C-alpha positions in Angstrom: -19.7 2.7 13.7 -17.9 3.6 10.4 -14.5 2.0 10.2 -11.5 2.4 7.8 -8.2 0.7 7.5 -5.2 3.2 7.5 -2.1 1.7 5.8 1.4 3.1 5.2 4.4 2.0 3.2 7.1 1.2 5.7 10.4 -0.8 6.1 12.1 1.1 3.3 15.3 1.9 5.3 18.4 0.7 3.5 21.8 0.5 5.2 20.7 2.8 8.0 19.4 5.5 5.6 15.6 6.0 6.4 13.1 7.4 4.0 10.4 7.7 6.6 9.9 7.9 10.3 8.7 4.3 10.7 8.7 4.5 14.5 6.2 7.3 14.5 4.1 6.1 11.6 3.6 2.6 13.1 1.9 4.2 16.1 -0.8 5.7 13.8 -1.7 3.1 11.2 -3.6 -0.2 11.4 -1.8 -1.9 8.5 1.9 -1.8 7.4 2.9 -2.4 3.8 6.5 -3.6 4.5 9.1 -3.5 1.8 10.6 -6.8 0.8 14.1 -5.6 -0.3 13.6 -5.2 -4.0 12.6 -1.6 -4.3 14.0 -0.7 -0.9 14.8 -2.0 2.6 17.5 -4.4 3.9 16.8 -7.5 5.9 17.8 -6.0 9.3 15.7 -2.9 9.0 12.8 -4.8 7.5 12.9 -7.1 10.5 12.9 -4.1 12.8 9.7 -2.8 11.1 8.0 -6.2 11.5 9.0 -6.3 15.2 7.5 -2.8 15.7 4.3 -3.8 13.9 3.9 -6.8 16.1 4.4 -4.7 19.2 1.7 -2.2 18.1 -0.8 -4.9 16.9 -0.5 -3.6 13.3 -1.3 -6.0 10.5 1.7 -6.9 8.3 1.5 -6.9 4.5 4.1 -7.6 1.9 5.0 -4.6 -0.3 6.3 -6.3 -3.4 7.9 -4.3 -6.3 10.1 -4.3 -9.3 13.8 -5.2 -8.6 14.8 -1.6 -9.0 16.4 -0.1 -5.9 18.0 2.7 -7.9 14.6 3.9 -9.1 12.8 3.1 -5.8 10.6 0.8 -7.8 8.9 3.7 -9.5 10.0 3.0 -13.1 8.1 0.5 -15.3 10.1 -2.6 -16.1 9.2 -5.2 -18.7 9.4 -8.8 -17.5 8.7 -12.3 -18.8 5.6 -13.2 -16.8 7.1 -16.3 -15.2 10.1 -14.2 -14.0 7.8 -11.6 -12.5 5.7 -14.2 -10.8 8.8 -15.8 -9.3 10.1 -12.4 -8.0 6.7 -11.7 -6.3 6.8 -15.2 -4.7 10.5 -14.6 -3.6 9.7 -11.3 -1.9 6.7 -12.7 -0.1 8.8 -15.6 1.1 11.5 -13.4 2.4 9.2 -11.2 4.4 7.3 -14.2 5.7 10.5 -15.7 7.1 11.3 -12.4 9.0 7.6 -12.2 10.2 7.7 -15.7 11.6 10.8 -14.8 13.6 8.8 -12.1 15.3 5.7 -14.2 15.9 3.4 -13.0 13.1 2.6 -13.8 9.5 1.8 -11.9 6.3 -1.9 -11.2 5.9 -2.0 -9.5 2.5 0.1 -8.3 -0.4 0.2 -4.9 -1.9 2.3 -4.2 -5.1 4.5 -1.1 -4.9 5.0 1.9 -7.1 5.3 1.3 -10.9 4.2 -2.3 -10.5 1.0 -1.2 -8.7 0.2 1.3 -11.4 1.2 -1.1 -14.3 -1.3 -3.8 -13.2 -4.2 -1.4 -13.4 -4.1 -2.0 -17.2 -1.2 -4.4 -18.0 -2.9 -7.8 -18.3 0.2 -9.9 -18.5 1.9 -8.4 -15.4 -1.4 -8.4 -13.5 -1.8 -12.1 -14.0 1.8 -12.7 -13.1 1.4 -10.9 -9.8 -1.7 -12.8 -8.9 0.1 -16.1 -9.9 3.1 -15.2 -7.7 0.8 -14.5 -4.7 -1.2 -17.6 -5.2 1.9 -19.8 -5.5 2.8 -18.7 -1.9 -0.7 -18.9 -0.4 -4.0 -18.7 -2.3 -5.7 -17.5 0.9 -3.6 -14.3 1.1 -5.5 -11.1 0.5 -4.3 -8.6 -2.2 -4.6 -4.8 -1.9 -5.3 -3.0 -5.2 -6.6 0.1 -6.9 -10.3 -0.2 -7.6 -10.9 -0.9 -11.3 -7.5 -2.5 -11.8 -7.4 -5.5 -14.2 -5.5 -7.3 -11.4 -8.6 -7.0 -9.3 -10.6 -8.9 -11.9 -8.0 -11.7 -12.0 -7.9 -11.8 -8.2 -11.6 -12.2 -8.0 -11.6 -14.9 -10.6 -9.0 -16.7 -8.6 -11.3 -16.6 -5.5 -8.9 -14.3 -3.6 -9.9 -11.7 -1.0 -9.4 -8.2 -2.5 -8.9 -5.1 -0.4 -9.8 -2.0 -2.4 -7.5 0.9 -1.6 -7.6 4.7 -1.9 -4.9 7.2 -1.5 -4.9 10.0 1.1 -2.0 12.0 -0.3 -2.2 11.4 -4.1 -4.2 13.2 -6.7 -6.5 11.2 -9.0 -7.2 11.4 -12.7 -10.8 11.6 -13.8 -10.5 7.9 -14.9 -9.7 6.8 -11.3 -6.0 6.3 -11.9 -3.3 8.2 -10.0 -1.7 11.4 -11.3 1.8 10.6 -12.4 4.6 11.4 -9.9 6.3 13.3 -12.8 3.7 16.0 -12.4 3.9 18.7 -9.8 0.4 18.1 -8.5 0.8 14.3 -8.0 1.2 14.5 -4.2 -1.0 16.5 -1.7 1.0 17.9 1.2 -1.6 19.9 3.1 -2.6 17.9 6.3 -6.1 19.4 6.5 -6.8 18.7 2.9 -5.6 15.1 3.3 -7.7 14.6 6.4 -10.8 15.9 4.6 -10.2 13.4 1.7 -9.9 10.4 4.0 -13.1 11.4 5.8 -14.8 11.8 2.5 -13.6 8.3 1.5 -14.7 6.7 4.8 -18.1 8.4 5.1 -19.2 8.9 1.5 -17.2 6.4 -0.5 -16.0 9.1 -2.9 -12.9 11.0 -3.8 -12.5 14.2 -5.8 -10.3 14.0 -8.9 -7.8 16.7 -9.9 -10.3 18.3 -12.3 -13.2 18.2 -9.8 -14.8 15.0 -11.0 -16.4 13.0 -8.1 -15.2 9.4 -8.2 -16.9 6.5 -6.5 -14.3 4.5 -4.6 -15.5 1.5 -2.7 -12.3 1.4 -0.7 -11.9 -0.2 2.7 -8.3 0.9 3.2 -6.6 4.2 2.7 -2.8 4.7 2.2 -0.7 7.5 3.4 2.9 7.5 2.1 5.5 7.4 4.9 8.2 8.9 2.6 6.1 12.0 1.8 7.3 15.3 3.4 5.5 15.8 6.7 4.0 12.4 6.6 3.8 12.0 10.4 1.9 15.3 10.9 -0.3 14.4 8.0 -1.2 11.0 9.4 -1.8 12.5 12.8 -4.2 15.0 11.2 -6.1 12.1 9.6 -6.3 10.1 12.9 -7.5 13.2 14.8 -10.1 14.1 12.1 -11.5 10.6 11.9 -11.7 10.3 15.7 -13.6 13.7 15.9 -16.1 12.4 13.4 -16.6 9.0 15.1 -14.7 7.0 12.4 -12.7 4.1 13.8 -9.4 3.0 12.3 -9.2 -0.7 12.1 -7.4 -3.3 10.0 -9.6 -5.0 7.4 -8.0 -8.4 8.3 
């Protein structure tokens, strides 16, 4: 049976102000990228998301990002590499503490937003992120965009790498994501998104914004919980995959 991991960015509620319907999303996905407080999320709401993930049997991952709550972690920030590595380590440690309270542990790390995009090409920050993860636990898996320089560093370090694709984001012909500053960055049509995930799961390809067919050897697909209509979109994905005999299952 064909299987695919379906992940979502969750735990981003801050001071009671949610950006996503975490309670509904957690029922649909197999992995949760849980915010660690730097780009979004506060300790109490992060802990509630971890608790919900445990109750649903959803794999917990640390969604580490730039220390930029005002910009939701979606603005590039320049760092000394040791500072960035320490901030990655700090965020993982915070989420691990909350995870242990609820009887689970972090299984992987996924960089968030601008940091995720930066380490596709930014060699210094890519190495810093890998260094920060390995300082916590060299056996942790890392979730990255295929072709990212960070993926090369992770492989060289002997880490398990989870290649990821995006259900609701458009791609450039070079395999990078269309900038969120463009109007066509995010796909909102549930049927189109479901078709894309099925294409990724069954064919290992995705169609770029200009029609180029890209090979994406991805074992996990992300749907953004903070996108408009994200629950309906994710439900559409789940239903389409079930109809085509594709099983949703965590990589780990």
